Each structure stands twice: as structure tokens, then as C-alpha cells.
N, C-alpha and C positions, 0 to 999 in steps of 0.2 A: 697364646690364648689361656685365659683363666675360666673356671666355672663358677667360682665364688666372688671373684673381683673384677672390676673394671679399671683399667688404667687410663686417665684422660691427660693428654699432654698439651700444654699450653705454653709454647716457647720453652724458657727454661725451667718451668714449673711443672712437676707431675703430681697429679691427684689420684691416690689409691682409694677407690670406692669399694667398700665391702657391700656386696650386692646380694644380700639374701634378706630382703625387706620383710618378706612373709614370716621369717623366723627371727626379726628384729637383729639380724647380723649377728646372731650367736654363732660361736665358732665350733667346729668339729675338727677332725683330722685334716680333711682336705682344705678347709680355710686356713688353718695354721700352717700347713705346708706350703699353700700358695702365697700367703702373705710373707712368709720366710723368703721364699724365691723372688718375689717382687721387690723386696727391700734389698736383696743382694744385687739383683739386675739394675735397679735404679741408682744404687750407689756406685756402680761401676760405670755408669753411662756420664760421660764427661760433659755432655750437653745439658744435663740436668743440674739445676743449681739448688732447688729446694723441692720438699716433698711434702704434700699435705695428706694426711690420713682422715677419711670421711666415711660416713655411712648412709646408704640409700634408705628412703623411707622415714617412719617416724622416730627410729632409734638409731644412735650411733653404734652400740653394741650391747646386747643383753648378757654378754659373757658366754659361758659354756652352754653348747647345745644339750637340752635336757635329754634327748635320746643318746647322745654321745656320753653323757654322764651316766646314764642307765646302763649302757654297755660296759662302761668303765667299773661300775659297781659289781658287775658280774665277772669281771676278770680278776686274774690273780695279781699278785704284787709285781711280777716282772713286766707284764703288759701295762699296768698302771704306771710303773716307773718309765717306761718308754714313752707313753703319752705325755707324762709330765716333763720329760726332758725335752721333747718336741716343743712343748709350749714355752719352756723357758728359754729355748734357743730362739724362738720366734720373738720373744719380747727383748731378748738382749740383741739380737740382730737389728731390730727396730731402734733400740735405745743407742746403739753404737754405730749408727750410721754416720758417715763423714758429712753427708749433706745436712743442713738444718730441716728439721721436721716439725710440723704444726698439726696438732689435732683439731679438727673442726667438729665440735661436739654439738649437735642440734636437739638431741632428745637423751633418752635413757643411756648411760654408761655404767653398767652394773657389773660387779665381779671383775671378771677378766676384761670387760669393756672400760672400767675404770683404770685397770692396769695399762691398757693401750694408751689411754690419755695421758697418764703418768709417765709412760715410757717415752713419749714424744718430747722434744726439747721445749715446745711451746704448746699451751692448750688454751683454745678460745671457745667459749661456750655460750650458747644461746640462753636467755633467761628461763627457757622452757626445759632445759637440760636438768637431769637429775642423776646423782651419783650414789654408789653404795658398795661397800665390800660385804656382800650378802652371804658369804660362804658358810658362815656358822649356822645359818638357817637350814643348811643341807648336811650339817654335821661334818663339815670339812673346814679348811683353813685357806686364806688367800696367799698361799705359800709362793708360787711362781711370780706374782705380781708385787710381792712385798718389797723388794729392793727399790722398785721404781716408785711405789706409793710412799714408803718411808722417806725417799730422797725429797718428795715433793712436799709432804706434810708433817714430816717429823714423827718421832716416836710417840710423843705425848698424845697427839691426836690420833695416831694409828691405834694406840692402845684402847681408845674409846671406840673407835668405829670398826676395827677388826671384831670387837667382842659384841657390840650392840646391833650392827648391820642396820644402823639408822640410815635413812635417805637424807642425802646432802643436796640442798638445792644449789643452784648457780651462784648466788650471792655468797652463801656459806662456803662454797668450793672456793671462790675467789678470796675469801677471808682467810681461809687456813692454807692457801698457797697451792691448791690442787690445780687451778686454772689461772691464767694470767689476765685474762679479760672475760667479763660476762656481759653480753650486750642483748638488746632486743632481737628477736628472731630475724626481723627484716634487715638487721644491721650486721648480721653474722658474716656473711660473705665479704662484704666491704671491710670488715676489721681484719679478716684473714688477709685479704689483699693488701691492705695497708701494711701488715707485718711483713708479707711476702715482699713488697717493694723495698722495705728497710733492709731486709736480708740481702737482697740482690745487690745493694751498694756495696757489701763487704767482699773482701777477697776470699775466694773458695778454700784456698789452702789455709788461710789464716783462721777462718771458721773452723774447719777441721781441727786445726792446732788448738784453738780456743775450747772446744769440747774435750779434747784429750787433756788440756791443761786442767779443767775443772776436775776431771776424773782423778788426776794425779795429785791435786792439791787438797781437795775437799777432805776434811777431817784430820788432816795431818798436823802435827805439832810444828810450830814456826821454829826452825832450829837451822843450823848451818848447812846441813844436808839439803833442806828443803830450799833455802834461799839459793844455794849453788845451783840446784836443779832448774829454778826458775830463771836464773841468769843464763844458763845454757840454752834454754828453751827459746828466749827472745833473741839471743845472739845468733843462734842458727837460722831463726826465722828472718832476721834482718838481711841475711846474706842471700835470701832467695830471690829469684828474678820478680816474683810476685811483689815482694816488699819494695824492691827497688822502683818498680813500676808505680806502685802506690804513692810512694814518697815523691817521686819525680811529678806525677800527675798533680799532686797537691801544690807543689811549688810552681807548676806551669799553669796552675788554675784551669785544669781540663779534667775530664772524667777518666778514670783509669780503664785500661783496656778490656777488664772483665766485665764491665757495665755494657750491656747491649749485645753481648756475645750469645 
């Protein structure tokens, strides 16, 4: 049982609902701890194939709870460091889940909320959604979320928005790579389900390996070491029962065993 989250299960798909609508799903120590725990539990659940992260109410997440920030401002460096480590762990746990993850962004995703969207594998936004790295307005920096936002939009765009804290509408977010799709509000859930449907066609071990492959290859020089590593990765995967089943299903013109599980 969670106090700040609701977990909705629909067959092989789990939706994590941040459930503090009166506070625009802003996060504090409890939500950070609970979201970390939820990601760990769902990643370990072999019945779950995909995870959707969503927010109840008008906002996806307005980032850090102002009362939490106020408490942090009155704390010493050690307490602030512990809080920052917990936030960084939560984002990394979400980003490194073996299961595919989708952010369903229906409204404001500000500060850490934008970080949550960027930490998910795929982000789908309503045309009403708005994003910002607003930290500099509070005299701080988007430190914990920076690896995921930089991965999504690159250093050049981040250099602008980390300093200006400008609001980014859904169309602009798609243009700079922050979200994959921007649709009308009434189409949001259908688009999320469309992508979920595509994800469920893939082999779960292969999807986890694909995520790990991207982390290993991205930004690396193409040299003999990298080429050899990629050869080893595909060779090992081809020898797995999942790969044998996938190839056999294709040749037999049938669905592989993981579909419909």
C-alpha cells in the first residue's frame, strides 16, 4: 500500500499514478521513497511487461514540493546531500528499469516533473502539457534530472532552458526530443495504448537487452573494442530460449509465446 501513489494493473501493463493532485503531484521524501519502491517491485514482477507513469489531476508533476524545499533550505549540507541522493536514486531506478516505461504527460511537468518524463523510455504528451527546468528561479540547478534531460534534448538545448527556465509547450517539447508524441488531450490515452501494444509484441529479455545496449554504445567511439562488444551481445542473445522462440515463431507464421502471456 502506498500513500502517494496508486498502482493500476491491467494485464501485463502497470500504471503508476502519482496521487497528490491537490499539490500537483509535487514530490517530497515520501513520494520519492514510494516511487523508488514501486519501480523496484514492478521491475521484479515477471507478469508485468510495461510500466506507464502518470499523474492524477491537472498536472503530471510540478516537481519538488515547496514545503519540502523550504525544509531543505533550513537543513545543513549533510541532510541536503541525503535528500539529493534519494532523488537521484529514484530517477536512476526509473531510468534503468528492465521493463519499457512510458510517461503519460497530461499537464504541467516542471523541474523534477520534467526529469521524470525524461527518465522514462518514451514520453507522450497532451497538447495541454507544459515543461520547464525552472530551478534557477529558486536559486538552484536541475542537477539530479540533468543526465536524463541531457540525454533527451542534448547539451545545446539544455544550455538554453537550464538558464532561462522558459516554459516549453508540447509542440516544442516534441521538436527538441523531450517527448516522442504530442497529441490532443482526448487522444492521449489511445496513443499511450498504441505504443504499449507495440511494446508487448517484443521479447521482454530482448527489450531489456536493447536498453542496456543503448547505455553501453551511446557516445562511444566506433572502434574494435566497441564492435567486438556489440558482436558478443547479439551472439549471446541469439543463444537464448527467447530468441529461438522468436525466430521459430516467425518461420512458423505464428505469434511468439510471450504475446498474450
